[in-house]
C-alpha positions as CSV (number, residue, x, y, z in Angstrom):
1,M,-0.3,0.2,0.3
2,K,2.9,2.3,0.6
3,R,3.6,2.3,-3.1
4,L,0.0,3.8,-4.0
5,P,0.6,7.0,-2.4
6,A,4.1,7.4,-4.0
7,V,2.4,6.3,-7.5
8,L,0.0,9.2,-6.9
9,V,2.4,11.8,-6.1
10,L,4.4,11.0,-9.0
11,A,1.4,10.8,-11.4
12,T,-0.1,14.2,-9.9
13,A,3.6,15.9,-10.5
14,A,3.3,14.2,-14.3
15,V,0.2,15.9,-15.2
16,L,1.2,19.6,-13.7
17,L,4.4,19.4,-15.3
18,A,2.7,18.4,-18.8
19,G,0.2,21.5,-18.2
20,C,3.2,24.0,-18.0
21,S,3.7,25.9,-21.5
22,S,6.3,28.2,-22.8
23,E,5.6,31.9,-23.6
24,T,6.5,33.2,-26.8
25,T,7.5,36.9,-26.7
26,E,8.4,39.5,-29.2
27,E,10.6,42.0,-28.7
28,N,11.1,44.9,-31.6
29,I,14.3,46.6,-31.8
30,T,13.7,50.3,-33.7
31,V,17.5,51.6,-35.3
32,T,17.3,54.7,-36.9
33,P,18.7,54.6,-40.4
34,G,22.7,55.5,-40.5
35,Q,23.4,54.5,-36.6
36,S,25.6,51.4,-35.8
37,G,26.1,49.4,-32.7
38,T,24.6,47.0,-30.5
39,F,21.1,47.5,-29.8
40,S,19.1,45.6,-27.2
41,S,15.4,44.8,-26.0
42,G,15.0,42.2,-23.3
43,D,16.9,39.2,-24.1
44,T,17.4,40.0,-27.8
45,S,20.7,42.1,-28.9
46,V,21.7,43.2,-32.5
47,V,24.6,44.6,-34.0
48,V,24.4,46.7,-36.8
49,E,27.8,47.4,-38.6
50,P,28.5,50.9,-40.7
51,E,27.6,50.9,-44.0
52,E,30.6,50.7,-46.3
53,T,30.7,54.1,-48.5
54,E,32.8,54.6,-51.6
55,A,35.9,56.7,-51.2
56,P,35.0,59.9,-52.9
57,A,35.6,60.2,-56.7
58,S,38.4,62.7,-57.8
59,T,37.9,65.7,-59.8
60,E,38.2,63.8,-63.3
61,D,36.4,60.5,-61.8
62,A,33.5,63.1,-61.2
63,A,33.6,64.9,-64.3
64,Y,33.6,61.8,-66.7
65,L,30.9,60.1,-64.5
66,T,28.5,63.1,-65.2
67,E,29.1,63.5,-68.6
68,V,28.7,59.4,-69.3
69,R,25.4,59.0,-67.0
70,S,24.2,62.3,-68.6
71,K,24.5,60.4,-71.9
72,L,23.9,56.8,-71.9
73,A,20.5,54.7,-71.3
74,D,21.1,51.3,-69.6
75,L,25.1,51.5,-69.1
76,G,24.4,54.6,-67.5
77,K,23.1,52.3,-64.7
78,A,26.5,50.8,-64.2
79,T,28.2,51.7,-61.0
80,D,30.4,54.2,-60.9
81,E,33.2,52.0,-60.3
82,Q,32.0,50.0,-63.8
83,L,32.2,53.0,-65.2
84,I,35.5,54.2,-64.3
85,S,36.8,51.2,-65.4
86,L,35.1,51.2,-68.5
87,G,36.7,54.5,-69.1
88,E,40.4,53.8,-68.4
89,S,39.8,50.5,-70.6
90,T,38.8,53.1,-73.2
91,C,42.0,55.4,-72.4
92,D,44.3,52.1,-72.9
93,Q,42.5,51.7,-76.1
94,L,42.6,55.3,-77.4
95,E,46.2,55.2,-76.6
96,A,47.1,52.3,-78.5
97,G,45.6,54.2,-81.7
98,T,42.0,52.6,-81.8
99,P,39.9,55.3,-83.1
100,A,37.1,56.6,-80.5
101,D,34.2,55.0,-82.8
102,Q,35.8,51.6,-82.7
103,V,36.5,51.2,-78.8
104,I,35.1,48.0,-77.4
105,L,33.2,48.0,-74.1
106,V,33.7,45.2,-71.9
107,V,30.1,45.7,-70.3
108,P,29.0,44.5,-67.0
109,A,26.5,41.7,-66.8
110,G,23.1,42.3,-66.6
111,I,23.8,46.0,-68.7
112,T,23.1,46.4,-72.6
113,A,25.5,48.8,-74.6
114,Q,23.8,51.1,-77.1
115,A,25.0,51.8,-80.6
116,G,27.1,55.0,-80.1
117,D,28.0,54.4,-76.2
118,G,31.6,53.5,-77.1
119,T,32.3,56.5,-78.7
120,I,30.3,58.3,-75.9
121,V,32.7,56.6,-73.5
122,A,35.6,57.4,-75.5
123,Q,35.1,61.2,-75.9
124,A,34.0,61.7,-72.0
125,A,37.5,59.6,-71.0
126,Q,39.4,61.9,-73.8
127,A,37.9,64.6,-72.3
128,T,38.4,64.1,-68.3
129,L,40.4,60.7,-67.5
130,C,42.6,60.2,-70.2
131,G,45.9,62.2,-69.9
């Protein structure tokens, strides 16, 4: 008979523990754009790294980018780095004797070049980058 009370106590404890539930809470962390650091709310922490910014363009690069972006269609959507690389490649071709209307552009993936874009890049590069 001593076993019956012990079994009842264990069975009661098992039923009580089975009825326990965990709670899910929602925590919101608001970070203002441009901020960086570690932000916390309750048990949650978030580390926000600062955005990497491009180095400011030189005067020549800025003039070249302004010129080509104002005249190019889809190719003008390339990044500054991609357009400057096109301009430098164009300078190399021009210095090797390639006529401006025969410059070969290696266009970044996902961007299309229109007829005459090589000439636009060549003229802008000659006026600003090549030297």
